[in-house]
C-alpha positions as CSV (number, residue, x, y, z in Angstrom):
1,M,104.8,62.9,42.8
2,K,104.4,61.4,39.3
3,L,101.0,63.2,38.9
4,Y,102.5,66.5,39.9
5,F,105.4,66.0,37.4
6,L,102.9,65.2,34.6
7,S,100.9,68.4,35.5
8,L,104.0,70.5,35.1
9,I,104.7,69.0,31.6
10,V,101.1,69.7,30.5
11,N,101.1,73.2,31.8
12,T,104.2,74.1,29.8
13,M,102.6,72.9,26.5
14,S,100.2,74.8,24.2
15,I,98.5,73.3,21.2
16,F,97.8,75.1,17.9
17,Y,96.5,74.2,14.5
18,T,97.7,75.3,11.0
19,G,95.7,75.6,7.8
20,S,97.6,74.9,4.6
21,Y,97.2,75.0,0.8
22,T,97.3,71.4,-0.6
23,Q,96.8,71.5,-4.3
24,L,97.2,73.4,-7.6
25,G,94.8,76.3,-8.0
26,A,95.5,77.6,-4.5
27,P,97.0,81.1,-4.3
28,A,100.5,79.8,-3.5
29,T,103.7,79.3,-5.5
30,N,103.9,75.6,-4.7
31,P,101.0,74.3,-2.7
32,T,102.1,71.1,-1.0
33,G,100.4,71.2,2.4
34,K,99.1,68.1,4.1
35,G,95.9,69.4,5.5
36,I,95.2,70.6,9.1
37,G,98.3,70.3,11.2
38,C,98.2,70.0,15.0
39,F,101.3,71.2,16.8
40,Q,102.6,71.5,20.3
41,L,104.5,74.5,21.5
42,N,106.7,74.3,24.6
43,S,105.8,77.5,26.4
44,E,109.1,77.6,28.2
45,T,111.5,77.1,25.3
46,G,109.5,78.1,22.2
47,E,110.2,74.7,20.5
48,V,107.5,73.3,18.3
49,H,106.7,69.6,17.6
50,L,104.2,68.1,15.1
51,L,101.5,66.0,16.7
52,Q,99.5,64.9,13.7
53,Y,97.8,65.9,10.4
54,T,94.1,65.7,9.4
55,Q,93.8,65.4,5.7
56,Q,91.6,67.9,4.0
57,R,91.8,69.9,0.8
58,S,93.3,73.4,1.2
59,P,92.0,74.1,4.7
60,S,93.1,77.8,4.5
61,Y,91.3,79.1,7.6
62,L,90.3,77.5,10.9
63,V,88.3,78.5,13.9
64,V,87.9,76.8,17.3
65,S,84.7,77.2,19.4
66,N,84.8,79.1,22.6
67,D,84.3,76.0,24.7
68,K,87.3,74.4,22.9
69,K,85.3,71.4,21.8
70,Y,85.0,71.9,18.1
71,L,87.1,73.1,15.1
72,Y,85.7,74.3,11.8
73,A,87.7,74.6,8.5
74,V,86.9,75.8,5.0
75,E,88.2,74.4,1.7
76,E,89.5,77.3,-0.4
77,M,88.8,76.6,-4.0
78,Y,86.3,77.3,-6.8
79,E,82.7,76.2,-6.4
80,N,82.9,73.7,-9.4
81,L,85.3,71.6,-7.3
82,D,82.6,71.1,-4.6
83,P,84.2,72.9,-1.7
84,Q,83.0,72.0,1.8
85,V,83.1,73.5,5.2
86,Y,84.1,70.9,7.8
87,A,83.1,70.4,11.5
88,Y,85.4,68.4,13.8
89,K,85.3,67.4,17.4
90,I,88.5,68.1,19.4
91,G,89.7,65.2,21.5
92,E,92.7,64.5,23.7
93,G,95.9,66.1,22.6
94,G,94.1,68.2,20.0
95,A,93.1,65.1,17.9
96,L,90.3,65.8,15.4
97,T,87.3,63.6,14.7
98,F,85.2,64.3,11.7
99,L,81.6,65.3,12.5
100,N,80.2,66.4,9.1
101,S,80.6,68.9,6.3
102,Q,78.3,71.1,4.3
103,E,78.6,72.6,0.8
104,I,80.1,76.0,0.2
105,A,78.0,77.9,-2.4
106,G,80.7,80.3,-3.4
107,D,84.3,80.6,-4.7
108,Y,87.4,80.6,-2.6
109,A,86.2,80.5,1.0
110,C,89.0,82.4,2.8
111,H,87.7,83.1,6.4
112,L,85.1,82.0,8.9
113,A,84.0,82.9,12.4
114,I,81.5,81.8,15.0
115,V,78.8,84.2,16.1
116,Q,75.2,83.7,17.5
117,Y,75.5,79.9,17.3
118,R,76.3,80.2,13.6
119,L,79.3,79.6,11.6
120,V,79.7,82.4,9.0
121,V,82.0,81.8,6.0
122,A,83.4,84.6,3.7
123,N,84.0,83.7,0.0
124,Y,86.6,85.9,-1.6
125,V,86.1,85.4,-5.3
126,S,82.3,85.3,-5.3
127,G,82.0,88.1,-2.8
128,N,79.4,86.4,-0.6
129,A,79.0,85.2,3.0
130,L,77.1,82.1,4.1
131,S,75.6,81.5,7.6
132,Y,75.4,77.9,8.9
133,P,73.5,77.1,12.1
134,I,75.6,75.1,14.5
135,L,73.8,72.1,16.0
136,E,74.0,70.9,19.6
137,D,76.5,68.2,18.8
138,G,78.8,70.8,17.1
139,S,77.9,69.7,13.6
140,L,76.7,72.0,10.9
141,A,73.3,72.4,9.3
142,P,73.1,73.6,5.7
143,F,73.5,77.3,5.3
144,N,70.2,79.2,5.7
145,Q,71.3,82.6,4.6
146,E,73.5,84.1,1.9
147,I,74.8,87.7,2.2
148,K,75.8,88.9,-1.2
149,H,78.0,92.0,-1.7
150,E,78.0,94.1,-4.9
151,G,80.4,96.8,-6.0
152,T,83.8,97.6,-7.4
153,G,86.8,99.8,-6.5
154,P,89.3,101.9,-8.3
155,N,91.9,99.1,-8.5
156,K,90.8,97.5,-11.8
157,E,92.9,94.4,-11.3
158,R,92.0,93.6,-7.6
159,Q,88.7,95.4,-7.1
160,E,86.8,94.3,-10.2
161,A,84.0,92.8,-8.1
162,A,83.1,92.4,-4.5
163,H,85.5,90.3,-2.4
164,A,84.4,89.3,1.1
165,H,87.6,88.7,3.0
166,M,86.9,88.3,6.7
167,I,84.1,87.7,9.3
168,Y,84.6,89.5,12.6
169,P,82.1,89.1,15.4
170,F,81.3,92.0,17.8
171,K,78.9,92.8,20.6
172,N,77.5,89.3,20.9
173,D,74.9,89.7,18.1
174,G,76.9,91.6,15.5
175,M,79.5,90.9,12.8
176,Y,81.6,92.7,10.3
177,V,82.1,91.4,6.8
178,V,85.3,93.0,5.6
179,D,85.3,93.5,1.8
180,L,88.4,94.3,-0.2
181,S,86.7,95.9,-3.2
182,L,84.2,97.9,-1.2
183,D,86.9,99.4,0.9
184,R,84.9,98.9,4.1
185,A,83.9,96.6,6.9
186,K,80.2,96.1,6.4
187,A,78.2,95.7,9.7
188,Y,75.4,93.2,10.2
189,Q,73.3,92.4,13.3
190,F,71.4,89.3,14.1
191,E,67.7,89.8,14.4
192,P,66.1,87.3,16.9
193,A,62.6,87.5,15.3
194,S,63.7,86.5,11.8
195,R,66.8,84.5,12.9
196,L,68.7,86.3,10.1
197,W,71.5,88.8,9.6
198,E,70.4,92.3,8.7
199,A,72.7,95.1,7.4
200,T,73.5,98.0,9.8
201,P,75.0,100.7,7.5
202,K,75.5,103.2,10.3
203,L,78.1,100.9,11.9
204,D,80.0,100.4,8.6
205,I,83.7,101.3,8.7
206,K,84.7,103.1,5.6
207,M,88.2,103.3,4.3
208,D,89.9,105.3,1.5
209,A,89.0,104.2,-2.0
210,G,91.5,101.7,-3.4
211,S,92.9,100.8,0.0
212,G,91.6,97.2,0.0
213,A,90.1,96.3,3.3
214,R,91.3,92.7,4.3
215,H,91.3,91.9,8.0
216,M,90.5,93.7,11.2
217,A,90.9,93.6,15.0
218,M,89.2,95.3,17.9
219,D,90.3,96.6,21.3
220,N,89.2,94.6,24.3
221,K,86.1,96.8,25.0
222,E,85.1,96.7,21.3
223,E,85.0,100.5,21.2
224,F,87.8,100.9,18.6
225,A,88.6,98.9,15.4
226,F,91.8,98.5,13.5
227,V,91.3,97.6,9.8
228,L,94.2,96.4,7.6
229,S,94.6,97.7,4.1
230,E,95.9,94.9,1.8
231,L,96.6,97.0,-1.2
232,R,98.2,100.1,0.3
233,G,99.7,98.7,3.5
234,E,97.9,101.0,6.0
235,I,95.9,100.5,9.2
236,F,92.7,102.5,9.7
237,V,91.8,103.1,13.3
238,A,88.1,103.7,13.8
239,D,86.2,105.0,16.8
240,L,82.9,103.0,17.2
241,R,81.5,104.8,20.2
242,G,79.3,107.4,18.3
243,N,76.1,107.0,16.3
244,E,78.3,106.4,13.3
245,T,81.9,105.1,13.1
246,E,84.7,107.6,12.6
247,V,88.2,106.9,11.2
248,I,90.6,108.8,13.5
249,Q,94.0,107.6,12.1
250,K,95.6,105.9,9.2
251,I,99.2,104.7,9.5
252,S,101.5,102.6,7.2
253,F,102.9,99.3,8.3
254,I,105.3,99.0,5.4
255,P,109.0,99.5,6.1
256,E,110.3,102.7,4.5
257,T,113.1,100.8,2.8
258,H,110.7,98.5,1.0
259,K,110.0,99.5,-2.6
260,G,108.4,96.3,-3.9
261,A,104.9,94.9,-3.9
262,I,102.6,95.4,-1.0
263,G,100.6,92.4,0.3
264,G,99.1,93.3,3.7
265,A,98.0,90.0,5.3
266,A,97.2,89.5,9.0
267,I,96.5,91.8,11.9
268,R,96.4,90.7,15.6
269,L,96.1,92.4,18.9
270,H,98.2,91.4,21.9
271,P,96.1,89.9,24.7
272,N,97.2,92.8,27.0
273,G,95.7,95.3,24.6
274,Q,98.9,97.4,24.5
275,F,100.4,96.2,21.2
276,L,99.2,95.6,17.6
277,Y,100.9,93.4,15.0
278,T,100.5,93.3,11.2
279,S,102.2,91.2,8.5
280,N,103.2,92.2,5.0
281,R,103.9,89.5,2.4
282,G,105.7,91.9,0.1
283,S,108.5,92.7,2.5
284,D,108.2,89.5,4.6
285,T,107.9,91.6,7.8
286,I,105.8,92.0,10.9
287,A,105.2,95.5,12.1
288,V,104.9,96.2,15.9
289,F,102.7,99.1,17.1
290,K,102.1,100.6,20.5
291,I,98.4,101.4,21.2
292,D,97.7,104.6,23.1
293,K,95.7,103.8,26.3
294,V,93.2,106.6,25.8
295,S,93.0,107.6,22.1
296,K,93.8,104.1,20.8
297,K,95.9,105.7,18.1
298,L,99.0,103.7,17.0
299,S,102.7,104.5,17.0
300,L,105.2,102.4,15.2
301,I,107.8,100.6,17.3
302,T,109.7,98.5,14.8
303,H,109.6,96.0,11.9
304,H,110.8,92.4,12.2
305,S,111.7,90.0,9.5
306,T,109.5,86.9,9.6
307,E,112.6,84.8,8.8
308,G,110.8,83.3,5.8
309,K,108.7,84.2,2.7
310,T,105.1,85.2,2.4
311,P,103.7,85.5,6.0
312,R,100.1,85.0,5.1
313,D,99.2,84.6,8.8
314,F,100.6,84.7,12.3
315,N,99.0,84.6,15.7
316,V,99.8,85.5,19.3
317,D,99.4,82.7,21.9
318,P,96.7,83.3,24.6
319,S,99.4,84.0,27.2
320,G,100.9,86.8,25.2
321,K,104.4,85.3,25.4
322,W,104.8,83.9,21.9
323,L,104.0,84.8,18.3
324,V,104.0,82.1,15.6
325,A,104.3,83.2,11.9
326,A,103.2,81.0,9.0
327,N,105.6,81.6,6.1
328,Q,103.6,80.2,3.2
329,D,106.2,80.1,0.4
330,S,109.3,79.2,2.4
331,N,107.4,76.3,4.1
332,T,108.2,77.3,7.7
333,L,106.6,78.1,11.0
334,V,108.7,80.5,13.0
335,V,108.3,81.1,16.7
336,F,109.1,84.5,18.2
337,G,109.3,85.5,21.9
338,I,107.4,88.7,22.7
339,N,109.1,91.3,25.0
340,K,106.4,92.1,27.6
341,D,107.6,95.6,28.0
342,D,107.8,96.9,24.4
343,G,106.1,94.2,22.3
344,T,109.2,93.5,20.2
345,L,110.0,90.1,18.9
346,S,113.0,87.7,19.1
347,M,113.2,84.5,17.1
348,K,113.3,81.4,19.2
349,S,112.7,78.4,16.8
350,K,111.8,77.3,13.3
351,I,110.2,74.2,11.9
352,E,109.5,73.0,8.3
353,V,105.8,72.8,7.5
354,E,104.5,72.6,3.9
355,T,102.6,75.7,2.7
356,P,101.2,76.9,6.1
357,V,98.7,79.7,5.8
358,N,96.8,80.0,9.1
359,I,97.6,79.8,12.9
360,C,94.7,78.9,15.2
361,W,95.3,78.3,19.0
362,L,93.3,75.7,20.9
């Protein structure tokens, strides 16, 4: 009976991690984060409890391996401060044990993803991506390839040089490097013979000049992509099924009543493939879209306040029942329940967390 009761407790808990900005120089008003936070979500009530912190400098973005054994985190800062990318082993209750770290040859690492037994890191300021082989024990070898972007965009303040912003894996052996200044998601495929990434221009997703490509998501079959525009607050829907990609829709995720700055941030697909969510730091809102089953075009359902300031990231839990928003400049995590019928949100709980900037589910 005791074992059965314990099992019920475990099954009602989900674990997630937060990245945070910890020191001056980070792109935050008052960076006071404590490193990588490990939290427990009660999947019945939506309440969140802190389990522990792992100290690290400005771990702005995190990724967990598919087998849930390892976590990787970047340090987002200039190269002259010796930034590292860290590998951790995940233990009981989400506890992290340091494995090793490797240098980041670039400025302001802002995203990373695992693809083809490699960890690929995007460096925003220097506009390059680095590919690190992952060893059998989960640790990282030094990077063995640098992908360097070149180019500018019409926005002279924000697109003065290439800015790699996200790594998105697709089709097992491919990845997109989303670049804010090039206004596109550039496609690369892994070549088994050379063990290196090679550009695949015909698969590039091209957006309007000046839109500022930031992050992207794909439908469950990887036939359509949804690319978020940071500078203009639009989503570009691309059909990937042909010989070349085709943008079939662009739609705003900014509330009509908002007249201030635009700061498109995160984009996430609901696990059921029916809803899409995007956050905007200018209006402190999350937009909810319905995805057409056939065309994959979007229709706006509503906008929700994130009940905080500067929602740099949010994420939907694997069950599709909860959405957790990281409000960077109000120092809060806010938990929303998701209506399974229409995808709308309802606030359930809030917890104070210093400068949270990423949500990563275990």
